[in-house]
N, C-alpha and C positions, 0 to 999 in steps of 0.2 A: 761603086760598091763600097760600103763601110766594112772596115776590118773589126775583128773582135775587140781590140784595144780601143779603137775609135768609139765603138758602142759602149763600152764600159765608162769611158770618159764622159760621154753625152748623158749616160744614166746618172752620174755623179753631179754634174753641173746643173742638170734639169732639176734636181731635188732642191737647190738652193733657190732662195728667193732674190731674184735679180729683175730689174726693171726690163731687160732685153727679153725675157720670156713672155711678156705682155704684147710684144709686137708680133702681129700676124704673119708678117713677111719671113721672119726668122723661124717662126714654128712651122710655117708651110714648107720652108726649105728642109728643115729636118725631116719633116714627115714625109716628103717626096723622096728623100734619100733612104730612109728606112723602108719605105714602101718598094723602092727599086731592089733593096738588099734582101728583103723577105722574098720578093720575086724569084731572084736569082738563086738564092738558097733552097727554096722549095724546088725550083726546076732540077737542081743538082741532086737532090735527095730522093724524091718520090714523086715528083711532078704534081704536087699537091695543089688543087684549086682553091685560091684564096679569095675568090669573089664574094663570099659571105662575110669574110673579115673587113674587106674594103668597102662594102656596101653599108656596113653597120657603122663605120667610123666617117660619117660624112663631115660633121662639124669639127674643124681642126682647132683645137686649143691645147693647153698645157698637158692635161691629163691624157688625151689621146695620143699626143706626140709620145708621152712616156709610155703608154701601152704599146706603141709601135716599137719603141726601143727596147722594151722588155722582150718582146716577141723576137725581135731580131737577135737579141742576145741568146735566148734560148735555141733558136735555129742554128746559131754559130756553134753553141756547146754540143748540139745534137749532131752536127755535121761529121764529126768523127766517128760517131756510132753507126751512122747510116753507111 
């Protein structure tokens, strides 16, 4: 599971134009880690069903991965309130 600091770091470096973000394997790994983090955080908070989110994000690219990073960051921030 990714920590809040790791998510903030990923968000910062994903915004930069680097050739590594064009590689599918790198984006797929980040996407899987964010997906796992989101699942664990929602189970801890309110057992929210994430199937609609994950079904709508089938094609993994840089923008979809960034969306998953943003969602994981917001869930980490909301964890203290839950």
